[in-house]
Wavefront OBJ file of the C-alpha trace (Angstrom):
o trace
v 8.645 18.894 -8.548
v 10.200 17.385 -5.432
v 8.104 17.621 -2.277
v 9.581 18.817 1.012
v 9.579 16.198 3.754
v 10.441 16.872 7.372
v 11.733 13.506 8.542
v 14.957 11.603 9.052
v 15.035 8.274 7.246
v 16.128 6.545 10.450
v 12.906 7.656 12.136
v 10.889 5.694 9.569
v 12.513 2.324 10.317
v 9.988 -0.212 11.621
v 12.077 -3.393 11.492
v 15.619 -4.343 10.546
v 18.140 -7.149 10.659
v 20.883 -8.441 8.358
v 18.376 -9.805 5.828
v 15.531 -7.282 5.763
v 14.559 -3.711 6.546
v 11.094 -2.127 6.638
v 10.075 1.531 6.677
v 6.858 3.427 7.372
v 6.580 5.369 4.108
v 4.966 8.807 4.409
v 2.337 9.754 1.815
v 3.771 11.560 -1.200
v 7.182 9.898 -1.115
v 7.676 7.603 -4.138
v 8.704 4.054 -3.259
v 11.033 3.893 -6.275
v 12.384 6.502 -8.658
v 9.714 7.630 -11.110
v 9.529 9.998 -14.060
v 9.509 13.031 -11.730
v 13.070 12.349 -10.627
v 12.057 13.010 -7.008
v 13.965 11.401 -4.162
v 12.556 7.951 -3.364
v 12.285 5.692 -0.350
v 14.509 3.163 -2.121
v 17.331 5.667 -2.582
v 17.020 6.866 1.022
v 17.033 3.240 2.209
v 20.323 2.592 0.406
v 21.864 5.668 2.012
v 20.658 4.512 5.435
v 21.867 0.923 4.917
v 25.123 2.016 3.241
v 24.543 -0.520 0.496
v 22.137 -1.960 -2.028
v 18.600 -2.913 -1.029
v 15.921 -4.602 -3.126
v 12.243 -3.697 -3.024
v 9.978 -6.721 -2.631
v 6.561 -5.069 -3.064
v 5.069 -1.764 -4.199
v 3.122 0.983 -2.467
v 1.492 3.826 -4.397
v 3.102 7.241 -3.997
v 0.062 8.978 -2.389
v -0.461 6.092 0.087
v 1.448 5.474 3.333
v 2.615 2.533 5.396
v 4.866 -0.533 5.506
v 7.398 -1.033 2.724
v 9.810 -3.977 2.971
v 13.249 -4.245 1.375
v 15.598 -7.238 1.158
v 19.224 -6.603 2.069
v 20.569 -9.864 0.597
v 19.856 -11.764 -2.602
v 18.800 -14.901 -0.714
v 16.289 -12.930 1.361
v 14.887 -11.364 -1.811
v 14.408 -14.777 -3.447
v 12.793 -16.193 -0.304
v 10.320 -13.337 0.239
v 9.421 -13.263 -3.478
v 8.609 -16.977 -3.270
v 6.423 -16.343 -0.202
v 4.507 -13.712 -2.188
v 3.995 -16.188 -5.041
v 2.702 -18.826 -2.608
v 0.490 -16.238 -0.840
v 2.253 -16.777 2.478
v 2.635 -13.011 2.911
v -0.329 -11.263 4.524
v -0.920 -7.576 3.745
v -3.521 -5.632 5.720
v -4.498 -2.078 4.811
v -6.655 0.669 6.274
v -8.722 2.874 3.978
v -10.976 5.845 4.704
v -13.937 6.170 2.334
v -16.696 8.757 2.102
v -19.548 6.339 1.458
v -20.631 3.371 3.543
v -19.978 0.083 1.687
v -23.009 -1.970 0.587
v -22.242 -4.576 3.285
v -20.318 -4.225 6.575
v -17.871 -6.831 5.324
v -17.322 -8.846 2.198
v -14.995 -10.143 -0.504
v -14.535 -8.255 -3.756
v -13.558 -10.065 -6.940
v -12.843 -8.164 -10.148
v -10.756 -8.402 -13.283
v -8.403 -5.439 -13.463
v -7.318 -3.851 -16.715
v -4.345 -1.489 -16.486
v -4.181 1.624 -18.654
v -0.465 2.423 -18.600
v -0.913 5.691 -20.503
v -3.256 7.079 -17.827
v -1.576 5.180 -14.948
v -5.035 3.960 -14.016
v -6.739 0.600 -13.530
v -10.294 -0.313 -14.533
v -12.176 -2.936 -12.512
v -14.450 -5.237 -14.525
v -16.992 -7.682 -13.123
v -16.195 -10.176 -15.894
v -12.868 -11.105 -17.428
v -11.780 -9.034 -20.419
v -8.726 -9.493 -22.665
v -5.544 -8.449 -20.869
v -7.166 -8.281 -17.428
v -5.885 -9.857 -14.192
v -7.895 -11.578 -11.474
v -8.044 -9.492 -8.282
v -9.440 -10.358 -4.857
v -9.610 -8.622 -1.497
v -11.637 -8.867 1.692
v -12.809 -5.869 3.686
v -14.693 -5.061 6.852
v -15.894 -1.770 8.246
v -14.279 -1.199 11.640
v -15.227 2.401 12.463
v -17.205 5.410 11.294
v -17.401 9.149 11.882
v -20.033 11.657 10.798
v -18.744 11.759 7.222
v -16.300 8.895 6.753
v -15.949 5.148 7.160
v -12.814 3.190 8.090
v -12.236 -0.126 6.345
v -9.745 -2.873 7.168
v -8.646 -4.652 3.997
v -6.862 -7.966 3.490
v -5.260 -8.127 0.070
v -5.307 -11.582 -1.555
v -3.701 -10.550 -4.846
v -1.282 -7.736 -5.586
v -2.398 -5.776 -8.653
v -1.736 -2.244 -9.856
v -3.953 0.190 -7.881
v -6.027 -2.812 -6.794
v -7.600 -1.463 -3.606
v -8.226 1.944 -5.161
v -9.919 0.482 -8.251
v -11.955 -2.174 -6.443
v -13.326 0.179 -3.789
v -14.202 2.715 -6.487
v -16.025 -0.050 -8.377
v -18.443 -0.522 -5.454
v -19.006 3.235 -5.150
v -16.576 3.780 -2.261
v -13.520 5.630 -3.598
v -10.807 6.384 -1.047
v -10.758 9.858 0.494
v -8.574 12.169 -1.587
v -8.344 9.777 -4.522
v -9.848 11.924 -7.260
v -8.200 9.687 -9.883
v -10.725 7.038 -8.852
v -13.746 9.228 -8.339
v -13.475 10.858 -4.926
v -14.998 14.323 -5.208
v -11.894 16.296 -4.232
v -8.190 15.779 -3.692
v -6.506 16.083 -0.307
v -4.563 19.309 0.088
v -1.229 17.466 0.237
v -2.205 15.156 -2.674
v -2.180 12.117 -0.379
v -4.926 9.511 -0.289
v -6.273 7.906 2.883
v -4.866 4.451 2.157
v -2.386 3.009 4.650
v -0.419 -0.253 4.468
v -0.969 -1.148 8.110
v 0.405 -4.662 8.663
v 2.746 -6.993 6.822
v 3.229 -10.582 7.958
v 5.686 -13.172 6.582
v 8.149 -15.914 7.549
v 11.655 -14.743 8.367
v 13.870 -16.131 5.566
v 16.425 -17.580 8.017
v 14.668 -18.431 11.294
v 11.265 -19.264 9.653
v 9.572 -17.513 12.569
v 6.450 -15.537 11.722
v 7.108 -11.788 11.644
v 4.394 -9.120 11.790
v 5.308 -5.498 11.113
v 2.794 -2.813 12.085
v 3.011 0.781 10.798
v 1.368 3.572 12.821
v -1.035 5.709 10.774
v 0.091 9.193 9.689
v -0.031 12.056 12.188
v -3.091 13.563 10.546
v -6.391 14.626 12.098
v -8.770 12.274 10.285
v -6.576 9.220 10.758
v -6.193 10.031 14.440
v -9.963 10.543 14.847
v -10.464 6.833 14.243
l 1 2 3 4 5 6 7 8 9 10 11 12 13 14 15 16 17 18 19 20 21 22 23 24 25 26 27 28 29 30 31 32 33 34 35 36 37 38 39 40 41 42 43 44 45 46 47 48 49 50 51 52 53 54 55 56 57 58 59 60 61 62 63 64 65 66 67 68 69 70 71 72 73 74 75 76 77 78 79 80 81 82 83 84 85 86 87 88 89 90 91 92 93 94 95 96 97 98 99 100 101 102 103 104 105 106 107 108 109 110 111 112 113 114 115 116 117 118 119 120 121 122 123 124 125 126 127 128 129 130 131 132 133 134 135 136 137 138 139 140 141 142 143 144 145 146 147 148 149 150 151 152 153 154 155 156 157 158 159 160 161 162 163 164 165 166 167 168 169 170 171 172 173 174 175 176 177 178 179 180 181 182 183 184 185 186 187 188 189 190 191 192 193 194 195 196 197 198 199 200 201 202 203 204 205 206 207 208 209 210 211 212 213 214 215 216 217 218 219 220 221 222
């Protein structure tokens, strides 16, 4: 069932030029078309740009934040190569209900995707069909009941942050798929793609795109 959103796609634009365009995706809006048939950010982006755009990275439907599209084939090839060479930096914010074991650290797991359940299992040791996954985190704030983590993603795996934080006993607020005790009312999760940094495919200047957090009480409390 399609969710009702009260925004204009132009209001979500964070960055644009002839090669690239980035949006601040609201939680609940799918990045690409999925089996629900709901309207997606990709389809709205093509309407806004009056032409084809190509998604260069994914963001889970219940999460929010920066999503980048390429507007030309050459830009798509260039940014994809930067991802392969780990020249793209992705920084996330996550709200969890349990304090992590250490104030900061690096998590390394082997992730096994269950396509049938659309879920990923984090293993300490490699298992057949698993992919190496690495992220770094640090706790940057806390309230009475929740903790705010800043996360640098070193690999880009399916549900990586969600699965790895759950594996250390710190599932993301609202993420009952990964063990948080209850879902958020709007079915969002408190995971936000905050910053995206890369080289511009033409000028080679470093670009950093920052997405404001959602207009929601807990996010704003931090």
